[in-house]
N, CA, C and O of each residue as an XYZ file, in Angstrom:
364
protein
N      98.187     95.167    114.072
C      99.624     94.984    114.155
C     100.250     96.314    114.572
O      99.968     97.358    113.982
N     101.080     96.261    115.570
C     101.722     97.464    116.112
C     103.143     97.552    115.570
O     104.050     96.898    116.084
N     103.332     98.354    114.542
C     104.643     98.478    113.905
C     105.171     99.898    114.074
O     104.382    100.842    114.116
N     106.484    100.066    114.172
C     107.070    101.404    114.310
C     106.992    102.177    112.995
O     106.627    101.632    111.953
N     107.339    103.437    113.072
C     107.376    104.277    111.876
C     108.483    103.826    110.933
O     109.528    103.334    111.357
N     108.227    104.006    109.659
C     109.263    103.785    108.656
C     110.159    105.017    108.624
O     109.875    106.007    109.299
N     111.228    104.967    107.853
C     112.105    106.133    107.707
C     111.304    107.323    107.188
O     111.475    108.447    107.660
N     110.431    107.072    106.215
C     109.588    108.150    105.682
C     108.657    108.684    106.770
O     108.443    109.893    106.864
N     108.103    107.790    107.590
C     107.232    108.205    108.681
C     107.953    109.086    109.687
O     107.384    110.053    110.192
N     109.207    108.754    109.980
C     110.028    109.571    110.884
C     110.220    110.960    110.284
O     110.063    111.965    110.977
N     110.556    111.015    109.007
C     110.758    112.303    108.334
C     109.480    113.134    108.352
O     109.527    114.341    108.587
N     108.341    112.495    108.104
C     107.063    113.204    108.114
C     106.705    113.703    109.514
O     106.144    114.791    109.652
N     107.016    112.936    110.540
C     106.734    113.352    111.914
C     107.559    114.576    112.288
O     107.051    115.496    112.929
N     108.820    114.591    111.895
C     109.686    115.743    112.170
C     109.162    116.969    111.422
O     109.121    118.066    111.978
N     108.766    116.787    110.172
C     108.219    117.898    109.385
C     106.924    118.422    110.008
O     106.709    119.632    110.077
N     106.074    117.518    110.455
C     104.839    117.931    111.127
C     105.165    118.730    112.386
O     104.502    119.722    112.689
N     106.181    118.296    113.110
C     106.606    119.023    114.305
C     107.048    120.437    113.992
O     106.760    121.364    114.749
N     107.742    120.607    112.887
C     108.166    121.951    112.473
C     106.953    122.830    112.184
O     106.944    124.018    112.506
N     105.939    122.237    111.578
C     104.743    123.003    111.208
C     103.917    123.424    112.424
O     103.211    124.431    112.371
N     103.996    122.672    113.503
C     103.219    123.021    114.706
C     104.100    123.603    115.810
O     103.661    123.727    116.954
N     105.322    123.954    115.479
C     106.299    124.358    116.502
C     105.908    125.606    117.284
O     106.407    125.811    118.391
N     105.038    126.436    116.744
C     104.645    127.659    117.448
C     103.249    127.585    118.054
O     102.769    128.561    118.629
N     102.602    126.441    117.928
C     101.272    126.263    118.512
C     101.439    125.850    119.974
O     102.163    124.897    120.262
N     100.779    126.551    120.903
C     100.892    126.170    122.317
C     100.322    124.765    122.542
O      99.197    124.471    122.139
N     101.100    123.915    123.179
C     100.673    122.548    123.482
C     100.910    122.303    124.968
O     102.030    122.440    125.461
N      99.838    121.938    125.676
C      99.932    121.704    127.116
C      99.794    120.242    127.494
O     100.138    119.852    128.610
N      99.286    119.419    126.563
C      99.106    118.004    126.823
C      99.050    117.285    125.483
O      98.587    117.836    124.484
N      99.531    116.043    125.480
C      99.515    115.234    124.263
C      98.660    114.003    124.526
O      98.820    113.327    125.542
N      97.751    113.721    123.600
C      96.950    112.500    123.641
C      97.318    111.674    122.419
O      97.355    112.196    121.305
N      97.588    110.398    122.616
C      97.954    109.524    121.514
C      97.412    108.124    121.760
O      97.098    107.750    122.890
N      97.311    107.368    120.690
C      96.874    105.979    120.848
C      97.991    105.181    121.513
O      99.094    105.686    121.723
N      97.692    103.954    121.831
C      98.688    103.083    122.459
C      99.643    102.472    121.437
O     100.600    101.796    121.813
N      99.393    102.703    120.153
C     100.250    102.143    119.107
C     101.598    102.862    119.072
O     101.663    104.085    119.203
N     102.655    102.102    118.896
C     104.011    102.654    118.954
C     104.233    103.723    117.890
O     104.919    104.710    118.156
N     103.677    103.554    116.702
C     103.898    104.553    115.648
C     103.250    105.894    116.003
O     103.775    106.950    115.650
N     102.117    105.853    116.697
C     101.463    107.090    117.119
C     102.293    107.787    118.193
O     102.448    109.008    118.172
N     102.823    107.009    119.126
C     103.656    107.588    120.178
C     104.959    108.138    119.605
O     105.426    109.201    120.014
N     105.543    107.406    118.653
C     106.770    107.888    118.002
C     106.506    109.207    117.280
O     107.315    110.132    117.352
N     105.369    109.291    116.583
C     105.022    110.516    115.862
C     104.940    111.698    116.825
O     105.491    112.765    116.553
N     104.257    111.507    117.941
C     104.111    112.585    118.921
C     105.462    113.009    119.486
O     105.750    114.202    119.583
N     106.279    112.050    119.853
C     107.590    112.365    120.441
C     108.503    113.062    119.435
O     109.168    114.043    119.771
N     108.534    112.560    118.211
C     109.381    113.183    117.185
C     108.895    114.590    116.854
O     109.705    115.501    116.679
N     107.593    114.771    116.769
C     107.055    116.103    116.485
C     107.436    117.085    117.587
O     107.770    118.236    117.308
N     107.386    116.636    118.829
C     107.701    117.533    119.945
C     109.178    117.918    120.006
O     109.520    118.907    120.655
N     110.060    117.170    119.352
C     111.475    117.569    119.328
C     111.661    118.877    118.579
O     112.683    119.545    118.737
N     110.686    119.245    117.770
C     110.774    120.465    116.971
C     110.066    121.651    117.620
O     110.145    122.769    117.112
N     109.381    121.421    118.726
C     108.573    122.480    119.338
C     109.448    123.544    119.989
O     110.470    123.229    120.599
N     109.052    124.775    119.861
C     109.852    125.905    120.368
C     109.983    125.900    121.888
O     110.969    126.420    122.410
N     109.028    125.333    122.609
C     109.072    125.349    124.074
C     110.020    124.304    124.640
O     110.412    124.410    125.802
N     110.397    123.314    123.872
C     111.379    122.291    124.272
C     111.015    121.583    125.573
O     111.895    121.232    126.359
N     109.717    121.374    125.800
C     109.306    120.610    126.979
C     109.565    119.130    126.747
O     109.525    118.650    125.614
N     109.829    118.423    127.818
C     110.111    116.990    127.750
C     108.792    116.220    127.879
O     108.097    116.360    128.886
N     108.437    115.407    126.873
C     107.216    114.601    126.987
C     107.392    113.495    128.033
O     108.381    112.763    128.010
N     106.431    113.381    128.939
C     106.438    112.356    129.981
C     105.151    111.544    129.846
O     104.055    112.079    130.011
N     105.287    110.260    129.549
C     104.116    109.392    129.413
C     103.547    109.113    130.797
O     104.249    108.628    131.684
N     102.270    109.425    130.970
C     101.592    109.161    132.234
C     101.088    107.726    132.229
O     100.524    107.264    131.237
N     101.290    107.029    133.327
C     100.870    105.633    133.442
C      99.756    105.531    134.470
O      99.890    105.993    135.603
N      98.664    104.924    134.061
C      97.519    104.794    134.964
C      97.194    103.346    135.305
O      96.192    103.079    135.969
N      98.023    102.414    134.860
C      97.702    101.003    135.036
C      97.796    100.533    136.483
O      96.941     99.775    136.940
N      98.800    100.963    137.195
C      98.988    100.489    138.564
C      99.593    101.602    139.404
O     100.083    102.604    138.883
N      99.548    101.404    140.696
C     100.123    102.398    141.602
C     101.623    102.556    141.360
O     102.148    103.669    141.391
N     102.307    101.439    141.119
C     103.750    101.498    140.869
C     104.044    102.245    139.568
O     104.960    103.067    139.520
N     103.275    101.965    138.514
C     103.486    102.653    137.239
C     103.196    104.139    137.383
O     103.900    104.964    136.802
N     102.177    104.489    138.145
C     101.868    105.897    138.376
C     103.017    106.599    139.073
O     103.338    107.739    138.739
N     103.638    105.938    140.034
C     104.744    106.571    140.756
C     105.943    106.794    139.842
O     106.696    107.748    140.038
N     106.133    105.927    138.844
C     107.246    106.105    137.907
C     107.059    107.345    137.041
O     108.037    107.997    136.671
N     105.817    107.674    136.716
C     105.573    108.813    135.836
C     105.205    110.079    136.608
O     104.885    111.103    136.005
N     105.251    110.012    137.924
C     104.906    111.159    138.759
C     105.883    112.310    138.535
O     107.093    112.104    138.440
N     105.342    113.516    138.452
C     106.180    114.706    138.345
C     106.366    115.231    139.768
O     105.393    115.584    140.434
N     107.618    115.284    140.232
C     107.884    115.486    141.649
C     108.023    116.926    142.115
O     107.885    117.180    143.312
N     108.282    117.863    141.249
C     108.426    119.241    141.707
C     107.799    120.185    140.696
O     107.591    119.825    139.538
N     107.503    121.389    141.142
C     106.916    122.375    140.234
C     107.905    122.770    139.144
O     107.505    123.014    138.006
N     109.191    122.835    139.478
C     110.198    123.158    138.463
C     110.229    122.090    137.376
O     110.288    122.401    136.186
N     110.189    120.838    137.795
C     110.172    119.740    136.833
C     108.894    119.786    136.006
O     108.927    119.587    134.791
N     107.790    120.045    136.652
C     106.504    120.086    135.964
C     106.498    121.148    134.869
O     105.911    120.932    133.809
N     107.137    122.282    135.106
C     107.198    123.360    134.112
C     108.005    122.961    132.882
O     107.819    123.530    131.806
N     108.890    121.998    133.030
C     109.751    121.569    131.928
C     109.182    120.367    131.178
O     109.764    119.920    130.190
N     108.050    119.842    131.642
C     107.492    118.614    131.067
C     106.134    118.867    130.426
O     105.443    119.834    130.747
N     105.777    117.983    129.523
C     104.442    117.981    128.936
C     103.879    116.569    129.084
O     104.500    115.607    128.632
N     102.715    116.435    129.707
C     102.144    115.105    129.922
C     101.684    114.465    128.609
O     101.139    115.136    127.733
N     101.912    113.167    128.495
C     101.464    112.386    127.344
C     100.520    111.303    127.858
O     100.901    110.472    128.682
N      99.296    111.322    127.365
C      98.294    110.334    127.747
C      98.116    109.376    126.580
O      97.827    109.801    125.461
N      98.287    108.085    126.838
C      98.060    107.083    125.800
C      96.802    106.295    126.144
O      96.531    106.013    127.311
N      96.043    105.947    125.119
C      94.816    105.183    125.337
C      94.548    104.287    124.139
O      94.633    104.731    122.994
N      94.228    103.042    124.398
C      93.937    102.119    123.302
C      92.701    102.562    122.539
O      92.542    102.223    121.366
N      91.812    103.325    123.199
C      90.594    103.788    122.544
C      90.902    104.712    121.358
O      90.057    104.908    120.485
N      92.110    105.274    121.333
C      92.508    106.153    120.233
C      93.174    105.393    119.090
O      93.523    105.988    118.071
N      93.353    104.088    119.252
C      93.953    103.291    118.177
C      93.094    103.400    116.925
O      91.868    103.475    117.000
N      93.759    103.409    115.771
C      93.008    103.460    114.517
C      92.236    102.165    114.336
O      92.599    101.121    114.878
N      91.188    102.255    113.579
C      90.387    101.052    113.326
C      91.103    100.157    112.341
O      91.691    100.621    111.365
N      91.045     98.884    112.609
C      91.730     97.935    111.731
C      90.734     97.227    110.839
O      91.121     96.387    110.027
């Protein structure tokens, strides 16, 4: 079952983000579950580099073009997010 974070989960994700705010992060890997993606996005709101997470899409050519980073300036302001069902927790 793919359920979003609870209020407590949101608070914990923000707190986790504060704890990792000074660790260099160049890429984010997360499961395809919404709560995992929410955790990653909320944690990154606290990061000192303030890069914008961009979910990379590999399903189709059209989806890839939507997540394409078009310029080097834009690329410097973004952090790629890779989602994979293989990272889903075991049920």
